[in-house]
N, C-alpha and C positions, 0 to 999 in steps of 0.2 A: 504494500500500500504505500505509494509514494506521492509526495507533492510534486507538482510540475516544475517548481523552481526552488532554489535555495534562497532564503532571505534572512536578513537581519544580523545585527551584531550580538555576540554572546554577552549577556549581562547577568545571566543566572546559569549556574553550572550544576552538574549532576550531583545528587546526594547518593548515599549508600544506605541500603536497608536490607535486612535479611528477608527471606520468604517466611513470614511469621504466621503462627497460629496462636492466638492469645491464650487459649486454654492450656497450652504447653509451656508458657513462660511465666516466671515470677515477675509480677508487675512492679515490684519495688525496685527503685533505682537510686543510687547515691548521686549526689551532685557531681562528684568526681567522674563517675562513669558517664553521666550525661554530657559533661565537658569533653570527655574523650570521644564520645560519639560525634559531637559537633566537629571536633578536629579531624576525625576520620572523613566526614563529609567534605570538609575543606580540602583535604588531601586529594580526594578523587577529582575535585574541581580542576586542579592544576595538572592532573594526570601524572603526578610524580609519586614514587613509592618511598614513603618514610618508614624504613624498616624498624626504627626504634618505636615509632607509634604503633606499628602493627604488632610488635612484640608486647607492648603494654596492653593493647586491647585484647589480645589473645590470652593474656594472663589474668584478665578480669573474671570475676565470678558471676557477672551479669550476662546471662546467656545470649540475649539479643545483640549485645555489643560484640561478643565473640563471633556470632554468626555473621554480623555485618562486616567484620574484619575479613573473614574468609571471602565473602562476595566482593569486597572492595578490590582485592588483588586482581580479580578478573575484570572488574569494571574499569580499572585504570587503562587496560588495553595491552595488546601484545608488545608494542614497542617498548613500554617501560615496565610492564608487568611480567613479561616472560621470564625474567631473571628470578622471579619469586615463585615460578612453577614448582620448584622443588619443595617450597614451603607448603604449597597447596597439596602436593602429593603426600606430605607428612600428615596433613589435616584429614586425609581420607581415612585415617585410623583414629581420629579423635573420638573421645567418649561421648560427645554430644551428637545425636543423629542429624540435627539441623546444620551444625557446622560441617559434618561430613557431606551432606547433600549439597550445601552451598559451595564447598570446595570442588566437588565433582562438576557442578554447573560452571564454576569459574574457569576450570580447565577447558571446558568446551568453548567459553568465550575467548580464551587465549588460543584455541585450536592447537593445543600443545601435543604434538605427535609423540613426544618422549613419554607421555603419560598413558599410552595405549594399554600397556600391560597392567599397570595398577588399576586403571579404570575397568578393565575386563575382570579383574579380581573382585572389584566392588560389585559389579553386576551379579557375580555368582554368589557373593557372600553377605551383602548388606541390603536388607529390605528398604532401609531409609535412603541410602545413596544410590541404589541400583538403577532406578529410573533416570536419575540425573546423569549417572555415568553412561548409560546407554545413549542418552541425548547427546552427551559430549562426544562420544565416539562418532555419531552422525555428523557433528560439526567438524570434526577432524577430517572426515570424508575418506577419500581414496586410500590414504595410508592406513586407515583403520579397517579396510575392507575385509581382510582375513579375520580379524577379531570379530567383526559384526556377523559374518556368515557362520563362524564357529559357534558363537553364542546363540544364533538362531536355531542351530541344530540341537540345542539343549532345551530343557523345559524350565520355565521360570514363572514367577507370579504374573498375573495378568498385566499389572502396571508396567513391569519390566518388559514383558513380551511386546506390549503396545509400543513402547519407546524404541525397542530394537527394530520393529517393523518400520517405524517412521524414520529411523536412522538408515535403514536399507533403502528407503525411498530417495535418499540423497545420492545413492551410488549409481554410476552409469558404467556398464549396463546393470539393470536391476538383477539381483541374484534370485531369479524367479523360482528356481527349484527350492530354495530355502524359505521363500515367502508363501508358496502355494499351500503347504500343509496347514497353515494358520487359517485358511478359509474354512476349514472344518472344525475350528476351535469351538469349545462349548460356551465361550464368552462372546457375546455379540460385539462388544467394544473391540476386542482383539480381531474379530472378523472384519470389522470396519477398517481397522488399521491396515490389515493385509490388502483389502480392496483398495484402500487409498494409495498404498505403495504401487500397486499395479496401474491404477488409473492416473496417478500423478506422473508416472514415467511413460505413459502410453505404451506399455510393454506388449508387443504383438503376441508373444508367447503366453500372455496371461488372458487374452481375449476370450478364449474358449472357457476358461475358468470363470470369468465374470458372467458369461452367458448362462452357464449352469448355476451359478450362485443366485441368479435372479429369481429362480423358482424355489429356493431353499426356505426353510422355516424362519431363519434369521431375517432374510431380506423381506419376506412377506409379512413378518410381524406376528408370528405365532407366540401367543402370550406364555406358552409353557416354557419357552427358552429365555424370555426377557428377564426373569428374576436374576439370572446369572450376571446381568449387566449392572445390577444395582450396587455391586461391590466396587465399582470402578467409576470415578467421576471425571477423569480428564477429557477435555474437548467436548463436554456436554454429551458424551456418548451414552449416558444413562437416560438422556431425554431423546425420544424419537429415534432410537438406534436403527430400527428398520428403515426409516426414511434416509438416514445418513448412509447406510449401506447401499440402498438403491441409487442414491445420488452419485456415489462413486462408480457404481456399475455403469450408469448413464454416461459419466464423464470418460470412462475408459474405453468406450465402444466407438471412438472416432474412426473414420474410414482409414486414416493412416495406420492405425493399429490393426484394424480388422482385416485389411488387405482383400484380395479377391476371394480367397477360400472361405472366409467367414462373413463376408459382406452381407449376404442375404439374411443369415441368421441374426446378425447384429442389428440390421434394420428392423426386423420383426420385434426384437426386444425394445429397441428405441421407440418404435411406434407405440408400443404398450406403455412405456414409461412416460411418453409425452402426454398421456392422459392420467397419470398418477394422481392420487389424492393430495400428495405433498407438492406444493409449488416449487420447492427447492429441487426436487427430483425432476419436475417438468422443465425447469430452467436448464439444468445440465443436459437433459435429453435433447432439448431444442438446439443447444450449442453443438452437440455432437451430430445431430441430424443435418445441420448446416454444412458439415464437411462432406456430405454425400451428394452435394450439388443438385443437379436436375432431378435426381430420384426423390429428393425430399421436398421439392418445391410445393407440391399440392398439400402436403402435411403442414408445412410452415404457414401456408395461407390459412389453413384451418386454425392453427395455433394463434394467429393474430386476433382471434375472437375469444381467447382465453379470458376468464373473469379476473385473473390476477394481472395488474398492469406491468409488473416486472417480467412476467413470462412473455407478455406481448413485446416488451422492449428487447428481450433476448431474441425473440423471433425476428424483429426488425433488423437487429445486428447480424443475424445469421444469414439473411438474404444476400450478403456480400459475396458468398461463394456460389450462388445460383446464377442463372443467366436470364431470369424473368422470361422464360421461353413461352409460357402460356399467355395468350392474348388477354390484355387488360389486367394482368396480375398486379402491376404496380398501382393502378387506379383502385383496385379492390382493397389492397392492403393499406393504401394511404388513407382510405376512408374508415378503416377499422378503429383508429384511435387518433384523437386530435391533439394529444399532448405534445409539447415541444420536444421532449426527450425521445419519444417514440418516433416522431416524424424526422427529427434530426438524424437518428440512427438509420432510419429507412432511406433517407436521402443519401447518406454516405454509402450505404450498401448498394443502392441503385447506381450511383456514380461509379463505384468500383466495378460493378458488373457490366459497365459499358453504356448504361442509359444516360440520357441527357434530359431529365424531367424539366418541365416548364417552371416548376417550383424553385429551381436554382436561380432563375432570373427574377422571380417574384420576391424571393427572400433576400436577394442581394440588395434590393432597394427598400427593404422594410425599415420601419422606424425602431424596431426592436433589435438591439445590438446582438442578442442571442441568436437570432435568425441569420444575421449577416455573418456572425462568427461561424455558424454551422455551415454556411456556404463555403467559407474558407477551408474549414476542416474537410468537407466533402471533396473539395478540389484536390487537397493533398492526398486524399485516399485513392484517387484514381491512378491507374498505371499509364494513362495517356498524358504524357508530359506537356504536350502542346495545349491540350484542353486545360490541364491544371494551371499552367502559367496564365493563360488567358482569363481564367476565372478568378485567380488569386490576385493578380497585379492591381486591379482597381481598388481592392480592399486594403492595400498597403498604405493608402492615403486616407483611410477612414477616420472620421472624427473621434471615434471611441478607441482608446488604446487597447482595449480587450479584443477588439476585432483585428487591429493591426498585429497584435501578438499572435492571434490564431493564424493570420495570413502569412506572417514570416515563418511561423512554425510549420506551415504546410508547404512552403515553397521548395526546400531542398529535396532532392531525390534521395533514395537510400544511399548509405555510405559507399556501397559497392559500385554505384553509378557515377560517372564523371559529372561534375558540376558545370553547367553551361556558363559561358563567359557573361552572358546577359544577366543570369541569375546571380552570379558572383558579384557583379557590379551593384545590383540592387541590395544585396546583403551588406556590402560595404557601406552604402548610403544609410542603411538602417542602424549602423553603429552610432549614429548621431541623433537617433529618435529622442524626443523629449521625455518619453516614458522609460524608466529604467528596467521595468519588466520586459518591455519590447527589446531593449538593447541586450538584456541577458539572454533572451531567446535567440537573437541573431548571433551572439557570440557562441552560444551552444551549438548552433548549426555549423558555424565556421570551425569549431574545435574538432569536428569529425575530419576536417581536411586542412590542418594547420600548414601555413606556408610563411616563409621568412618575408616574402613580399607584402604580406598583409600586416606585419607586426606594427608598422607605423600607425595604421588606421586603428588597430586594436589598442595601442597605448594612448592614442588620442581619445578613444572612447573611455579608457580607464581613467584618464585625467578628468574627463567630464563627469564620471561617476563619483568623484571625490565629494561632490555636493549632494549626492543622493541621500535620502533619509534611511535607506536600507542597503544592504551589501550585495544584492543580487548581481548587479552588473560588474561591480568590482571583483567579486569572487569569480564570475564567469570569465573575466579577462585574465585573471591569474591562472585559472585552469587552462585557458587557451595557451598561455605562454608555457606552462608545464608540459602540455601535450606537444607543442612545437619543439621544446627542448629535447623531449624524449625521442621524437621522430627524426629530427635533423638539426642538432645543435651546431654542427659544423658549418651550416649555411649562414649562421648569424655573423654579421660584419662586426668589426671593432666598434663602430658607431652604435650599432644596436646593443652590443654588450654593455657599452658605457651608459646608454639610456636605461637599461634594466638595472644596472648597479646603482644608478643615481636615484631611483625611485625611493620615496620615504618609506620607512618601516610601518606597515599598517598597525593600527591600534587593535584591530579585531583579531583575536587568536585563530578564528576559523580561516581568515584570509592568510594569515602567516602559515598556518598548517598546510593550506593548499599549495603554497609556493615553496615548501621545504625541500623539494627535490631539484630546484633550480639553483645551481652553484652561484649564480650572480646574486642570489638573495640569501646567501649563507648566514648573514648577520641577523636575518629574521628569526632564526631558531633560538637565538640567545635571549629573546624577550619572553618572559614567562607570563602565562595567563594569570590574571588577578582574581582571586576568589572574593566572595562577599566578606563582610566584616564578621568577626567572631561572634558578635552579639546576634547577627542575623541567623547564623547556624544554630546558636543556642536556642533562639526562639522557635526555629523549625523543629528541633528535637522536642521541645516542650509542647508545641501546639499540634504537631503532625504525627511524630513517631510514637511518643509515649502514650497518648490517648488511644492510638490504634492497637498498641500492644495490650492495653487494658480492655480491649473489646469495643472501643467507641470510634469506629471509622466514620468519616464524613460521607454524606450522601448528596446526590444532586438529582434534579428532575428536569429533563429536557421537555419543554412544553411545545409540542409540534402541532401543526394544523390537523394532524390525524389522531392526536391524543398524546398523553404523557408517556415518557420512557424514563424509568427510575434506575439510577445507577448507585452502586456501592463503589467508593473510591479507595484505592489501596495506598493510604497515606503512610504506612510503615514501609512498604516495598518500593514506592516511588514518590517520596515526600516532596521533592522539588517540582515534579510534574503535576502532582495533585495541587500543591500550593499555587502554581502558575494557573492551572485550569480554574480553580476556585476564585482566584483574584480577578481573572478576566470575566468570569461569569458574574461576580458581584459588581463589577464596574459597568455592566450592561453591554459588554463587548459582543456577546452572542445574540443580543436582541435583534430580531428581524433579519438574521442571516438565513441562508438557505443551505440545504444539502446540495452542494454544488457538484458532487460526484457520488453517484450510486451505481455500483456494478452489481447487477442482480446475483444473489446467492454468493456474494463475496463481501463487500463492505458498503456502508453508507458513511459519507465523509462530510464534515462541516467545519466551520471556523474560519472562513474566508469572506470578509466583508466586501471584497472585490467581486466575488461570485464566479471567478473563472479558474480557481485553483492556484492562483499566484499570490494572493494577499496574505498578510500576516501582521503581527503586532509591532514590528520594528525591532525585535530582538530575537535571540534564539537561546534555547536551553540545552544542556547536555543530556545525553541518553542515560537512562537508569535501567539497564537490562536486569531483569529479575526472573524468578522461576515460574511466574504465572504463565499459563499457556493461552494461545489464541483459540479458545473454545468458542462456541456460539455465544454471541453477546459480549465478547471481550472488547474493552475500550483501549485503543492504542493511540500513540502519538505519531502523526504523519511526518515523514522525513523526506529530504532530498539528498541525503548523505548523512554520515555520522554527525551527531550533535547539532542538528539543524531544526529541532522541534521548536514550535512557537505557539500558535493558536489552533492550528488544524488538527483535528482528531478524527478517528474513524471507529465504527462499531462493526464487528464481524457478524454476518448473517449465519455463518456455518463455520465449523472447525477449519482453521487454516494453519496447520503445523509448520509450514515453510516460513512463517513469519516469526516463529518462536526464537527469542534471543537476538532478533534483528531490529525490532521496534519495541519501545517501552510499552508494556501493559500497565495501565494505571487505574483500571476499574473494570466492572462487569455490570451487565444488565441484571436487575433483580425484579423488574416488573415492566410490562409493556412490550413483550416479545411480539405480540400480534400487531402492535403499532409499528415496531421496527420493520416487520415484513411488508407492511403496506407503504412504507416511505418510497417515493420515487424521486428521481433527480429533479431539483428545483423546488421541492416542498419547503415551506416556510417554517422557521423556528421562531416562535414568539419571544421566548426568553429561556434562560436556564436558572431554576431556583436551587438554592443550596442550603444545607443544614450542617 
C-alpha cells in the first residue's frame, strides 16, 4: 500500500514499543524505567545503536522495557543494527517469551542471514518465538530456502505452520511439493495459508490443487470443521475462513497459471465463484476472469450489475484485457453504474483495449478536475503512443495541478521503451511547474532514464524546490542524481561535480539519506538526525505507552457517509504513529476528506486533503514496525519509502501478509466491518472522533 509521492520533512521520528498484551505484564513502572524507555525511543529516532543503553534496558526488571529493547535493535535498521544481531541471537534464549519473540521478529527486520540456524531452532522448540522466527526466515528469503522447506516437512503448531507457509510464499519458485500437503490440514486457517502461498505466486503446479480445494468442506464452509479455526487468530482467519479460502482459490486461477491444460476447468470454477455469496470472493474471481480475455467478456458484462459497487469496479478494471468484441458492450457496461470511480476504471480499460469512446472528449472539457485527470490516466494506459500523446498534451497546461500531475505521470512510456525527443522536451519544461507535486512526478519519470545532459535542468528544479513547503521535489531531485551517479558517474564533467559538491547540506534527514551514496555529498552523512526533546519522549511514554500496557488503549471512530468505523489504536506498539494520527484527527485535519484510493478487497486509503494521493501534513514520521499482522481490518501507515509516513493511512479489506513488517500497523477495526466493505473511492469522511 503505497502513497504516490514522498512528502515532507521529518519532524517526528519512530518510537519503540514491544508487541504487548496487558494481561501478561506488570503495570507498575518506576520513574527510572520510564526514563529509560523514553531514551530508548530517542535512540531509535536517530537510528544509532547505544549499546550501553541497550544493556541497561535489558537489565531492567520491567518486562515491557526489556521487550522494547529487543525490538529497538531491529527497528534501528540493518545499516546500524546488524552489528547487534549477535545480541538478538542471544535474546532468542531469554527467559521472557515476549523478549524472545521480539528478538526473532527483529532479526527478520534486519534480514540477518547469519541467524538462519538459530531461528530454525526456535521454530522447532519455542511456542512463543516460533511464529516470529518463521516470519523472519521468510524475510531473509532465498538464503533461508532450505531451512523453510525442511521445516515445512515437519509438523508444528498451527500458528507456526501458518507462518512457515507465508514464508514459503516469498520464495521463487514456490516449493509447491512442501506446501501442497497443508491443503488437507485439519485447521482451516492453515489451509488458507497454503492456498494463499499458491495463489500469491500464481504457481501453475498448484492450479489443479486449488480447483479440487474449491469443493472441499473447508472452502464450502462446513461448520463441522470450523471449530478447529477458533484456536488461531492471525489475519482474521477465524472470521469467515471459508470465504478467505475461496478468495485465494479465485485469485490463483488466473489464465497465466492455469495454462491451456486446465483453462476450461479453471473457468468453470471462476464462473461459480463470480456468483459467490462473499463479495471479496467475487472480486478476486472477477480479476482472474479478466485474464481470460474474450472468453470472459459476457460474464464480466453480467458482473457489472452486481449489487456490490466494489465488485462492479473490479469488473470495470478487468475489461482492460478484453477486446469489447460484442457489439454495444461498452455502451451496456457504461450505463450499469454512474459513479466516477466505476466509469473512470471503465474508460481506462476501454482505452487500453483499443476503443476511443466519445467520453474521452467529453470528460477532457469537464468542469470536474477528477474527470479531466481520469482522461489523462486513461491516455497513459493505452499502448498507442500517438493517441496517448495527443490526449495527454492538452492537459499538461490544465489549470488544476492535480490534472497536470496525472498528465505528466501518464506521459512517459514504460522504462523499456525509448523516450521520444518531443516527450523528453516536455518533461524538461515540467521541471519548472509551479506545483511541487507536479515537479516531483516529472523528476520521477526522468529518474527511470537519468542522463548527464539533463543534470543542469534537474539542479535548476532542485534550487526552485528550496522554497517548497514540503520535500517532494527536493527529494525526487536527489534521487535522480543518485540514480545518475549509479548509472554513469563517469559522464559527469568537472563543472557538474563542482555544482553537486557546492550544494548546501539539507536540513531534512530523509533528503540526506537519499543522497548518501553520492560521493560528492559525502559530508551529508556527518549530520545526525535530531530527535525530539527528552520531555516530549517522557510525555509519550506516560500518555501513550503506559496506559496501553495497563489495558487502556485509545480508540477512534471514522464517521463516513456510509456509517461509522470504530478503531482500536495500538499506542504501546506504535506510540508515535498513534500520537500523530490522534493529533491530526483532533485538529480537524481529516474533516471532509475522502477515501481517495480504494482497491477492492485490498485497502481503503484516506488522509489526503488534496484528494489525489499526493497530499500530506508537511512533515513525515519514522516507521514503527511491530509484530501486529495485516489481518482484515488492520490500520496501517501509507508510505512512499522508508520513514515517509504522514497523514495517509489505509485499512485492509482482507489479510495481506506481504505487507507485514513493511508498513507500520497502528490499529485495527473493532466495529463497522460492513461499512468498510461498502466504502468506494471518493466516499466522504465527515470527521474522525477520538477517545
